[in-house]
Every structure is written in structure tokens, then in C-alpha cells.
C-alpha positions as a Markdown table, in Angstrom:
| # | Residue | x | y | z |
|---|---|---|---|---|
| 1 | Unk | 0.1 | 0.0 | 0.1 |
| 2 | Unk | 1.3 | 3.3 | -0.8 |
| 3 | Unk | 2.4 | 5.9 | 1.9 |
| 4 | Unk | 0.0 | 8.5 | 0.7 |
| 5 | Unk | -3.0 | 6.0 | 1.1 |
| 6 | Unk | -2.0 | 4.7 | 4.6 |
| 7 | Unk | -1.9 | 8.4 | 5.6 |
| 8 | Unk | -5.1 | 9.1 | 4.2 |
| 9 | Unk | -6.8 | 6.2 | 6.3 |
| 10 | Unk | -4.9 | 7.1 | 9.2 |
| 11 | Unk | -6.7 | 10.7 | 8.8 |
| 12 | Unk | -10.1 | 9.5 | 8.2 |
| 13 | Unk | -9.6 | 6.9 | 11.3 |
| 14 | Unk | -8.6 | 10.3 | 13.5 |
| 15 | Unk | -11.6 | 12.1 | 12.2 |
| 16 | Unk | -14.0 | 9.4 | 13.4 |
| 17 | Unk | -12.2 | 9.2 | 16.6 |
| 18 | Unk | -12.8 | 12.9 | 17.3 |
| 19 | Unk | -16.3 | 12.7 | 16.3 |
| 20 | Unk | -17.0 | 9.9 | 18.8 |
| 21 | Unk | -15.2 | 11.8 | 21.3 |
| 22 | Unk | -17.1 | 15.4 | 20.3 |
| 23 | Unk | -20.0 | 13.3 | 20.7 |
| 24 | Unk | -19.1 | 11.7 | 24.2 |
| 25 | Unk | -17.8 | 15.1 | 25.4 |
| 26 | Unk | -21.4 | 17.2 | 23.5 |
| 27 | Unk | -23.0 | 19.3 | 26.5 |
| 28 | Unk | -26.6 | 19.0 | 27.3 |
| 29 | Unk | -28.8 | 22.2 | 26.5 |
| 30 | Unk | -27.7 | 24.6 | 29.2 |
| 31 | Unk | -30.4 | 25.2 | 32.3 |
| 32 | Unk | -29.5 | 28.2 | 34.4 |
| 33 | Unk | -31.7 | 25.9 | 37.2 |
| 34 | Unk | -30.0 | 22.8 | 37.0 |
| 35 | Unk | -26.6 | 24.6 | 36.7 |
| 36 | Unk | -27.0 | 27.2 | 39.9 |
| 37 | Unk | -28.5 | 24.2 | 42.0 |
| 38 | Unk | -25.9 | 21.8 | 41.3 |
| 39 | Unk | -23.5 | 24.1 | 42.6 |
| 40 | Unk | -25.5 | 25.5 | 45.2 |
| 41 | Unk | -25.9 | 21.8 | 46.6 |
| 42 | Unk | -21.9 | 21.1 | 46.6 |
| 43 | Unk | -21.7 | 24.0 | 48.3 |
| 44 | Unk | -23.9 | 23.0 | 50.9 |
| 45 | Unk | -22.7 | 19.9 | 51.5 |
| 46 | Unk | -18.8 | 20.6 | 51.7 |
| 47 | Unk | -19.3 | 24.0 | 53.6 |
| 48 | Unk | -22.1 | 23.9 | 55.6 |
| 49 | Unk | -20.5 | 22.5 | 59.0 |
| 50 | Unk | -17.0 | 24.3 | 58.0 |
| 51 | Unk | -18.6 | 27.5 | 58.7 |
| 52 | Unk | -20.1 | 29.5 | 61.6 |
| 53 | Unk | -23.8 | 29.6 | 60.6 |
| 54 | Unk | -23.9 | 33.3 | 59.9 |
| 55 | Unk | -21.1 | 32.8 | 57.7 |
| 56 | Unk | -22.3 | 30.5 | 56.0 |
| 57 | Unk | -25.6 | 32.1 | 55.1 |
| 58 | Unk | -23.8 | 35.2 | 54.1 |
| 59 | Unk | -21.7 | 32.7 | 51.8 |
| 60 | Unk | -24.5 | 31.2 | 50.2 |
| 61 | Unk | -26.1 | 34.7 | 49.7 |
| 62 | Unk | -22.8 | 35.4 | 47.6 |
| 63 | Unk | -22.5 | 32.2 | 45.8 |
| 64 | Unk | -26.0 | 32.8 | 44.5 |
| 65 | Unk | -25.0 | 36.1 | 43.3 |
| 66 | Unk | -21.4 | 34.8 | 41.7 |
| 67 | Unk | -23.3 | 32.2 | 39.6 |
| 68 | Unk | -25.7 | 34.5 | 38.3 |
| 69 | Unk | -23.3 | 37.0 | 37.3 |
| 70 | Unk | -21.0 | 34.6 | 35.8 |
| 71 | Unk | -23.8 | 33.3 | 33.2 |
| 72 | Unk | -24.5 | 37.0 | 32.8 |
| 73 | Unk | -21.1 | 37.8 | 31.7 |
| 74 | Unk | -20.9 | 34.9 | 29.6 |
| 75 | Unk | -24.6 | 34.0 | 28.5 |
| 76 | Unk | -24.3 | 33.8 | 24.8 |
| 77 | Unk | -21.4 | 31.0 | 25.7 |
| 78 | Unk | -23.3 | 29.3 | 28.2 |
| 79 | Unk | -26.3 | 29.1 | 26.1 |
| 80 | Unk | -25.0 | 28.0 | 23.1 |
| 81 | Unk | -23.5 | 25.4 | 24.8 |
| 82 | Unk | -19.6 | 26.5 | 24.5 |
| 83 | Unk | -17.0 | 25.7 | 27.1 |
| 84 | Unk | -17.0 | 28.9 | 29.3 |
| 85 | Unk | -13.7 | 30.2 | 30.6 |
| 86 | Unk | -14.8 | 32.6 | 33.6 |
| 87 | Unk | -12.8 | 35.3 | 34.7 |
| 88 | Unk | -13.3 | 34.9 | 38.5 |
| 89 | Unk | -11.9 | 38.2 | 39.2 |
| 90 | Unk | -14.3 | 40.0 | 37.0 |
| 91 | Unk | -17.2 | 38.4 | 38.3 |
| 92 | Unk | -16.4 | 38.3 | 41.9 |
| 93 | Unk | -15.7 | 42.2 | 41.8 |
| 94 | Unk | -19.0 | 42.8 | 39.5 |
| 95 | Unk | -21.5 | 40.5 | 42.2 |
| 96 | Unk | -20.1 | 42.6 | 45.1 |
| 97 | Unk | -20.6 | 46.0 | 43.6 |
| 98 | Unk | -24.0 | 44.9 | 42.4 |
| 99 | Unk | -24.7 | 43.9 | 45.9 |
| 100 | Unk | -26.9 | 47.1 | 46.5 |
| 101 | Unk | -29.6 | 45.9 | 49.2 |
| 102 | Unk | -27.3 | 44.4 | 51.9 |
| 103 | Unk | -26.7 | 45.7 | 55.3 |
| 104 | Unk | -22.5 | 46.8 | 55.7 |
| 105 | Unk | -22.3 | 43.7 | 57.9 |
| 106 | Unk | -22.6 | 41.1 | 55.1 |
| 107 | Unk | -19.7 | 42.5 | 53.3 |
| 108 | Unk | -17.6 | 42.2 | 56.6 |
| 109 | Unk | -18.8 | 38.7 | 57.3 |
| 110 | Unk | -18.0 | 37.6 | 53.7 |
| 111 | Unk | -14.7 | 38.9 | 53.2 |
| 112 | Unk | -12.7 | 36.1 | 55.3 |
| 113 | Unk | -14.3 | 33.4 | 53.2 |
| 114 | Unk | -13.8 | 35.3 | 49.8 |
| 115 | Unk | -10.8 | 33.0 | 49.0 |
| 116 | Unk | -12.8 | 29.9 | 49.7 |
| 117 | Unk | -15.9 | 30.7 | 47.4 |
| 118 | Unk | -13.3 | 31.3 | 44.7 |
| 119 | Unk | -11.3 | 27.8 | 45.4 |
| 120 | Unk | -14.6 | 26.1 | 45.6 |
| 121 | Unk | -16.1 | 27.3 | 42.4 |
| 122 | Unk | -12.1 | 26.7 | 40.8 |
| 123 | Unk | -12.3 | 23.2 | 42.5 |
| 124 | Unk | -16.0 | 22.8 | 40.6 |
| 125 | Unk | -14.5 | 24.1 | 37.3 |
| 126 | Unk | -12.1 | 21.3 | 37.2 |
| 127 | Unk | -14.2 | 18.4 | 36.6 |
| 128 | Unk | -16.7 | 20.4 | 34.8 |
| 129 | Unk | -17.1 | 20.1 | 30.9 |
| 130 | Unk | -19.3 | 23.0 | 31.0 |
| 131 | Unk | -16.6 | 26.2 | 32.3 |
| 132 | Unk | -13.0 | 26.4 | 33.9 |
| 133 | Unk | -11.7 | 29.4 | 35.8 |
| 134 | Unk | -9.5 | 32.1 | 34.9 |
| 135 | Unk | -8.0 | 34.0 | 38.1 |
| 136 | Unk | -4.7 | 35.3 | 39.7 |
| 137 | Unk | -3.3 | 34.8 | 43.5 |
| 138 | Unk | -5.6 | 36.0 | 45.9 |
| 139 | Unk | -4.5 | 39.3 | 47.6 |
| 140 | Unk | -6.7 | 39.6 | 50.7 |
| 141 | Unk | -5.8 | 42.9 | 51.0 |
| 142 | Unk | -7.0 | 44.1 | 47.4 |
| 143 | Unk | -10.2 | 42.5 | 48.1 |
| 144 | Unk | -10.7 | 44.5 | 51.3 |
| 145 | Unk | -9.8 | 47.4 | 49.6 |
| 146 | Unk | -12.7 | 46.3 | 47.3 |
| 147 | Unk | -15.0 | 45.6 | 49.8 |
| 148 | Unk | -14.4 | 49.3 | 51.7 |
| 149 | Unk | -15.2 | 50.6 | 48.2 |
| 150 | Unk | -18.8 | 48.3 | 47.6 |
| 151 | Unk | -19.6 | 49.9 | 51.7 |
| 152 | Unk | -19.1 | 53.6 | 50.4 |
| 153 | Unk | -20.9 | 53.3 | 47.1 |
| 154 | Unk | -23.5 | 51.6 | 49.3 |
| 155 | Unk | -23.8 | 54.6 | 51.3 |
| 156 | Unk | -24.2 | 56.8 | 48.9 |
| 157 | Unk | -26.5 | 54.8 | 47.2 |
| 158 | Unk | -28.5 | 54.3 | 50.5 |
| 159 | Unk | -29.1 | 58.4 | 50.3 |
| 160 | Unk | -30.3 | 58.1 | 47.3 |
| 161 | Unk | -27.7 | 59.6 | 45.4 |
| 162 | Unk | -26.8 | 59.5 | 42.0 |
| 163 | Unk | -23.2 | 57.4 | 42.5 |
| 164 | Unk | -22.0 | 58.4 | 39.1 |
| 165 | Unk | -22.4 | 61.9 | 39.6 |
| 166 | Unk | -20.4 | 61.5 | 43.3 |
| 167 | Unk | -17.4 | 59.9 | 40.9 |
| 168 | Unk | -17.3 | 62.0 | 38.6 |
| 169 | Unk | -17.6 | 65.0 | 41.2 |
| 170 | Unk | -14.5 | 64.3 | 43.2 |
| 171 | Unk | -13.2 | 61.8 | 45.3 |
| 172 | Unk | -15.6 | 61.4 | 48.5 |
| 173 | Unk | -15.9 | 57.6 | 47.7 |
| 174 | Unk | -12.4 | 57.1 | 48.0 |
| 175 | Unk | -11.9 | 59.0 | 50.8 |
| 176 | Unk | -14.8 | 57.3 | 52.5 |
| 177 | Unk | -13.2 | 53.9 | 51.4 |
| 178 | Unk | -10.0 | 55.2 | 53.0 |
| 179 | Unk | -11.4 | 56.2 | 55.9 |
| 180 | Unk | -13.4 | 52.6 | 56.5 |
| 181 | Unk | -9.5 | 51.3 | 56.5 |
| 182 | Unk | -7.4 | 50.3 | 59.9 |
| 183 | Unk | -3.7 | 49.6 | 58.9 |
| 184 | Unk | -1.7 | 47.6 | 61.0 |
| 185 | Unk | 2.2 | 46.5 | 60.1 |
| 186 | Unk | 1.0 | 42.9 | 58.4 |
| 187 | Unk | -2.2 | 43.4 | 57.0 |
| 188 | Unk | -5.3 | 46.2 | 55.9 |
| 189 | Unk | -8.3 | 46.1 | 58.5 |
| 190 | Unk | -11.4 | 47.3 | 58.5 |
| 191 | Unk | -12.6 | 50.1 | 61.4 |
| 192 | Unk | -15.5 | 48.6 | 62.1 |
| 193 | Unk | -16.1 | 51.6 | 64.5 |
| 194 | Unk | -16.1 | 54.2 | 61.7 |
| 195 | Unk | -18.4 | 52.1 | 59.5 |
| 196 | Unk | -21.2 | 51.5 | 62.2 |
| 197 | Unk | -21.0 | 55.0 | 63.0 |
| 198 | Unk | -21.3 | 56.2 | 59.1 |
| 199 | Unk | -23.8 | 54.0 | 58.2 |
| 200 | Unk | -26.0 | 54.8 | 61.7 |
| 201 | Unk | -29.4 | 55.6 | 61.3 |
| 202 | Unk | -29.2 | 55.1 | 57.1 |
| 203 | Unk | -31.7 | 52.7 | 55.7 |
| 204 | Unk | -30.7 | 49.9 | 53.3 |
| 205 | Unk | -31.9 | 50.2 | 50.1 |
| 206 | Unk | -34.7 | 47.6 | 49.5 |
| 207 | Unk | -35.4 | 44.8 | 47.1 |
| 208 | Unk | -37.9 | 46.1 | 44.1 |
| 209 | Unk | -41.1 | 44.5 | 45.0 |
| 210 | Unk | -44.0 | 44.5 | 42.5 |
| 211 | Unk | -47.0 | 45.3 | 43.9 |
| 212 | Unk | -49.6 | 48.0 | 45.5 |
| 213 | Unk | -49.7 | 48.7 | 49.1 |
| 214 | Unk | -53.1 | 47.2 | 50.4 |
| 215 | Unk | -55.5 | 48.1 | 53.1 |
| 216 | Unk | -57.0 | 46.4 | 55.7 |
| 217 | Unk | -60.5 | 45.3 | 54.8 |
| 218 | Unk | -63.7 | 45.8 | 56.3 |
| 219 | Unk | -64.0 | 45.2 | 60.3 |
| 220 | Unk | -61.8 | 43.7 | 62.0 |
| 221 | Unk | -62.3 | 39.7 | 62.6 |
| 222 | Unk | -63.5 | 38.1 | 65.6 |
| 223 | Unk | -61.2 | 36.6 | 68.2 |
| 224 | Unk | -62.8 | 33.0 | 66.6 |
| 225 | Unk | -62.3 | 34.0 | 63.3 |
| 226 | Unk | -58.8 | 34.9 | 64.0 |
| 227 | Unk | -58.1 | 31.4 | 65.5 |
| 228 | Unk | -59.8 | 29.6 | 63.1 |
| 229 | Unk | -57.6 | 31.2 | 60.2 |
| 230 | Unk | -54.6 | 30.0 | 62.4 |
| 231 | Unk | -55.8 | 26.6 | 63.0 |
| 232 | Unk | -56.4 | 25.9 | 59.4 |
| 233 | Unk | -52.9 | 27.5 | 58.7 |
| 234 | Unk | -51.3 | 25.1 | 60.8 |
| 235 | Unk | -53.0 | 22.2 | 59.5 |
| 236 | Unk | -52.5 | 23.6 | 56.0 |
| 237 | Unk | -48.9 | 24.2 | 56.3 |
| 238 | Unk | -48.0 | 20.8 | 58.0 |
| 239 | Unk | -49.3 | 19.2 | 55.1 |
| 240 | Unk | -47.6 | 21.0 | 52.7 |
| 241 | Unk | -44.4 | 20.2 | 55.0 |
| 242 | Unk | -45.4 | 16.5 | 54.8 |
| 243 | Unk | -46.1 | 16.1 | 51.3 |
| 244 | Unk | -42.6 | 18.5 | 50.2 |
| 245 | Unk | -39.6 | 16.3 | 49.2 |
| 246 | Unk | -37.9 | 15.5 | 52.5 |
| 247 | Unk | -36.3 | 18.1 | 54.7 |
| 248 | Unk | -37.1 | 21.2 | 51.7 |
| 249 | Unk | -39.5 | 22.5 | 54.0 |
| 250 | Unk | -37.4 | 23.6 | 57.0 |
| 251 | Unk | -39.3 | 24.6 | 60.3 |
| 252 | Unk | -38.1 | 27.9 | 59.9 |
| 253 | Unk | -40.5 | 28.2 | 56.5 |
| 254 | Unk | -43.1 | 26.4 | 58.4 |
| 255 | Unk | -42.9 | 29.5 | 61.0 |
| 256 | Unk | -42.9 | 31.8 | 58.2 |
| 257 | Unk | -46.0 | 30.6 | 56.6 |
| 258 | Unk | -47.8 | 30.5 | 59.4 |
| 259 | Unk | -47.2 | 33.9 | 60.2 |
| 260 | Unk | -49.0 | 35.1 | 57.0 |
| 261 | Unk | -51.9 | 33.1 | 58.5 |
| 262 | Unk | -52.0 | 35.0 | 61.0 |
| 263 | Unk | -50.8 | 37.9 | 60.3 |
| 264 | Unk | -52.8 | 39.0 | 57.4 |
| 265 | Unk | -55.9 | 37.9 | 59.7 |
| 266 | Unk | -54.8 | 40.3 | 62.6 |
| 267 | Unk | -53.6 | 43.2 | 60.7 |
| 268 | Unk | -55.7 | 43.0 | 57.1 |
| 269 | Unk | -59.1 | 41.6 | 58.2 |
| 270 | Unk | -58.9 | 38.6 | 55.8 |
| 271 | Unk | -58.8 | 34.7 | 55.7 |
| 272 | Unk | -57.3 | 32.7 | 52.8 |
| 273 | Unk | -59.9 | 33.1 | 50.7 |
| 274 | Unk | -59.4 | 36.5 | 50.4 |
| 275 | Unk | -55.6 | 36.9 | 49.9 |
| 276 | Unk | -54.7 | 38.8 | 46.9 |
| 277 | Unk | -51.3 | 39.5 | 45.6 |
| 278 | Unk | -50.8 | 42.8 | 46.8 |
| 279 | Unk | -52.2 | 41.9 | 50.4 |
| 280 | Unk | -49.0 | 39.2 | 50.3 |
| 281 | Unk | -46.6 | 41.7 | 48.8 |
| 282 | Unk | -47.8 | 44.4 | 51.6 |
| 283 | Unk | -47.8 | 42.0 | 54.5 |
| 284 | Unk | -44.4 | 40.9 | 53.6 |
| 285 | Unk | -43.0 | 44.4 | 53.5 |
| 286 | Unk | -44.7 | 45.9 | 56.3 |
| 287 | Unk | -45.2 | 43.7 | 59.1 |
| 288 | Unk | -43.8 | 39.9 | 58.3 |
| 289 | Unk | -40.9 | 40.7 | 60.4 |
| 290 | Unk | -43.4 | 41.7 | 63.3 |
| 291 | Unk | -44.8 | 37.8 | 63.0 |
| 292 | Unk | -42.0 | 36.1 | 62.6 |
| 293 | Unk | -38.4 | 36.0 | 63.5 |
| 294 | Unk | -36.1 | 35.1 | 60.9 |
| 295 | Unk | -32.9 | 32.7 | 62.3 |
| 296 | Unk | -29.4 | 31.6 | 60.8 |
| 297 | Unk | -30.9 | 28.6 | 59.1 |
| 298 | Unk | -31.3 | 28.0 | 55.1 |
| 299 | Unk | -32.4 | 31.7 | 54.3 |
| 300 | Unk | -31.2 | 31.8 | 50.9 |
| 301 | Unk | -33.9 | 30.4 | 48.7 |
| 302 | Unk | -36.7 | 30.8 | 52.0 |
| 303 | Unk | -39.2 | 33.4 | 49.9 |
| 304 | Unk | -39.5 | 30.8 | 47.0 |
| 305 | Unk | -41.1 | 28.7 | 49.3 |
| 306 | Unk | -44.3 | 31.6 | 49.8 |
| 307 | Unk | -45.4 | 30.8 | 46.2 |
| 308 | Unk | -44.9 | 26.9 | 46.1 |
| 309 | Unk | -47.3 | 27.2 | 49.4 |
| 310 | Unk | -49.5 | 29.0 | 47.7 |
| 311 | Unk | -49.6 | 26.6 | 44.7 |
| 312 | Unk | -50.6 | 24.0 | 47.2 |
| 313 | Unk | -53.5 | 26.1 | 48.7 |
| 314 | Unk | -54.5 | 26.5 | 44.9 |
| 315 | Unk | -54.4 | 22.7 | 44.3 |
| 316 | Unk | -56.7 | 22.6 | 47.5 |
| 317 | Unk | -59.1 | 24.9 | 46.1 |
| 318 | Unk | -58.6 | 27.1 | 49.2 |
| 319 | Unk | -57.6 | 30.3 | 47.7 |
| 320 | Unk | -59.7 | 32.4 | 45.4 |
| 321 | Unk | -58.1 | 35.8 | 44.3 |
| 322 | Unk | -54.3 | 35.1 | 44.0 |
| 323 | Unk | -52.3 | 35.3 | 40.3 |
| 324 | Unk | -49.8 | 32.7 | 41.0 |
| 325 | Unk | -47.8 | 33.6 | 37.7 |
| 326 | Unk | -47.6 | 37.2 | 38.7 |
| 327 | Unk | -46.7 | 36.1 | 42.7 |
| 328 | Unk | -43.7 | 34.1 | 40.9 |
| 329 | Unk | -42.2 | 37.0 | 39.1 |
| 330 | Unk | -43.0 | 40.1 | 41.6 |
| 331 | Unk | -39.7 | 39.6 | 43.6 |
| 332 | Unk | -41.0 | 38.4 | 46.7 |
| 333 | Unk | -39.1 | 35.6 | 46.9 |
| 334 | Unk | -35.9 | 37.7 | 46.9 |
| 335 | Unk | -37.3 | 40.5 | 48.7 |
| 336 | Unk | -37.9 | 38.2 | 51.7 |
| 337 | Unk | -34.8 | 36.4 | 51.5 |
| 338 | Unk | -33.0 | 40.1 | 51.9 |
| 339 | Unk | -35.0 | 41.3 | 54.2 |
| 340 | Unk | -34.4 | 37.9 | 56.5 |
| 341 | Unk | -30.8 | 38.5 | 56.2 |
| 342 | Unk | -30.9 | 42.2 | 56.8 |
| 343 | Unk | -33.3 | 41.8 | 59.7 |
| 344 | Unk | -30.5 | 39.7 | 61.1 |
| 345 | Unk | -27.5 | 41.1 | 60.5 |
| 346 | Unk | -29.0 | 44.5 | 62.0 |
| 347 | Unk | -29.4 | 43.0 | 65.2 |
| 348 | Unk | -26.2 | 41.4 | 65.2 |
| 349 | Unk | -23.8 | 42.9 | 68.1 |
| 350 | Unk | -20.4 | 44.3 | 67.4 |
| 351 | Unk | -18.7 | 41.8 | 69.4 |
| 352 | Unk | -20.3 | 38.9 | 67.0 |
| 353 | Unk | -19.1 | 40.6 | 63.8 |
| 354 | Unk | -15.5 | 41.2 | 65.3 |
| 355 | Unk | -15.3 | 37.6 | 66.2 |
| 356 | Unk | -17.0 | 36.2 | 62.7 |
| 357 | Unk | -14.2 | 38.3 | 61.2 |
| 358 | Unk | -11.7 | 36.8 | 62.8 |
| 359 | Unk | -13.2 | 33.3 | 63.2 |
| 360 | Unk | -15.4 | 32.6 | 60.1 |
| 361 | Unk | -15.0 | 28.6 | 60.6 |
| 362 | Unk | -16.2 | 26.4 | 63.1 |
| 363 | Unk | -13.7 | 24.8 | 65.5 |
| 364 | Unk | -12.7 | 21.1 | 64.6 |
């Protein structure tokens, strides 16, 4: 056989082999919920018992933001099923800057575990066909500076100022982030007393929540009617918990859902039959924290259970005037999640903030 023919056959065999490999490694159509859900589950399994409770919850929120940001920045590649190279430093900075609805303590608690979160994604990427991570050596002082800058930016945001204008008019943001700095011979640190004083009395900008403010209906419900509504809520929430996938509906979520039954009956004079989208969102915005005290446990995704519960009640023919699709898209899930974590952070004593900053991980 001539050499040319032999080389040609080898080339064809190589092409067929390559085609088989490509077919074998072809990515499935991109599904964001599946992609993000897998990474969140992996983080839960590997980090839940490594961090202090508050640190883990804050890290979980930031991981969600990171996943959303890296998909957003590389959307066309992800959705065309290409292998994506994620520039992790850019994604992390963008996710931090875009966190415009968090209490200042959120960023302080997050800072000591930024490297771990970055390393977690890099490790997951190393065994993923879908994406890989590009980054540089982690410099703690650089990221502390980024966090101080975010705190300075949010200070002006919370005042309702145009940040772009503040930046163009002078060095106010740079000056403030430098004011938040406490230096020693070894590292840059946060001047927590100064940060707390600057933010004192400043209200966090809340997440967007669609819907009109609702007013209480008619006459007040009788004590018997309220008790009946609370009893009905307990039966329904208990059934909802039992019929859900194991451990999906936590005790904290149970207490949050019960708060809607009791609070809407007591303050808005309505039973479940009269619930509307506007009543649910108004109660969540103005009254939920008076009827329910969140805890440092499974906060991320908590608000999404409200729409799931309403769907459950709808199947039971127990609600009449709720538009479920609108409820799912109004922002209630994110609003409740952030409201819960901000409420807990705002109540955190300074000594606990300092302790979590220095010891974010649990003792082994």
C-alpha cells in the first residue's frame, strides 16, 4: 500500500475518533436552574459544617450572586453550549458591586471567606465540561479594599445619590473607603467602629417588589375567626411540609408561612379565601418581621416557598383571588430572603461581627 493511501486512512480514522469523542463530550442544553442548583447543593454539602452559621448563610447568598453574574457575563457562550472560561476576579468584583441591597455587616462577614468561595468554584470547574476558571493569586488586602469601596458606594446609594455623579464630582468614594481602613504592620483591616458610625441611622435600600400597597379590609375579624384561620394555617402548612420532598420545607419556613395566616387575619382582616397578590406583598414588606423572627438557617431560597405554598393552597381549592404567575415574578422571593438576612445582620452585636471576621470557621 502506498504511503499516501496509508496516511489518508489514518486521517479518516482520526477524524472518526475525534467525532466520537466530540459526540461523547457534547454538552446538554444549558439549564440555569439545574446548573446553579448543582453548584449550590455542592456548596451546601462541602461547606455547611465548615463555617459558623451566619458566615455560611452570607456565603450562600454571595455564591448565588456569583453564579448569576458569571452566567450573565458569558450568557451567549453558556446558552450556545460552548465551554466557558470564567474570569473569576471580574465576576467577583461585579457581584460585590451589584449587591446594593445588603446591610454593611454582610460584606464584613463575607470578606474572610472570599478565597474559599473562589477556590470552591475553581475546584468544581476543574471537573466540569461546561466551564473553567481563570484567576490570579488571591490578595486579601486587595479584596478588603474592594469591600471598603463597595461599602462607600452603598453609603451614597442608600442616601439616594447618583453614584456616577458622586464619582465624577470628586474623590468622595475613595476618601470614604480610606476612612474605613485600619492599618497595621502586616495587613489592612476594617475600622468597624467608623463604618458603624457612618452607617448609623441609614436605611438599606430594599430590593424591588412589585405590587400596590393594600389596606385592611372591612371590619376586624373576631377572635374566633382569627383562631380558626390560624388553626387552618397550621393544618395546611403541616400538610405542605409532609408532602414536600424530605427536608425541603424547614421549620423556619413553616413559621414564616404561619405568620402570613396569623398576620393577615389580625392586621388586614382577611382569611386565606380573600388573599390577593397585593395583600401578600404588602404584608411581607410592612409586617412580616413583626410576626416572624428569622434564624441563621436556610435563609437563601426561603422566600421562594411562599409561591410554592400558594400553589399548594390553589390545588386544595383554598385560595380564590391570587394570580400565581404574577406572584412568582413580582420579586417576593428575593425580597423576603434579603429582608430576613438584613434583619439578622442589623441586630448582630459588634462583638459578634468582630468574632466572625476573625474566626469565620467552626472549630474542628
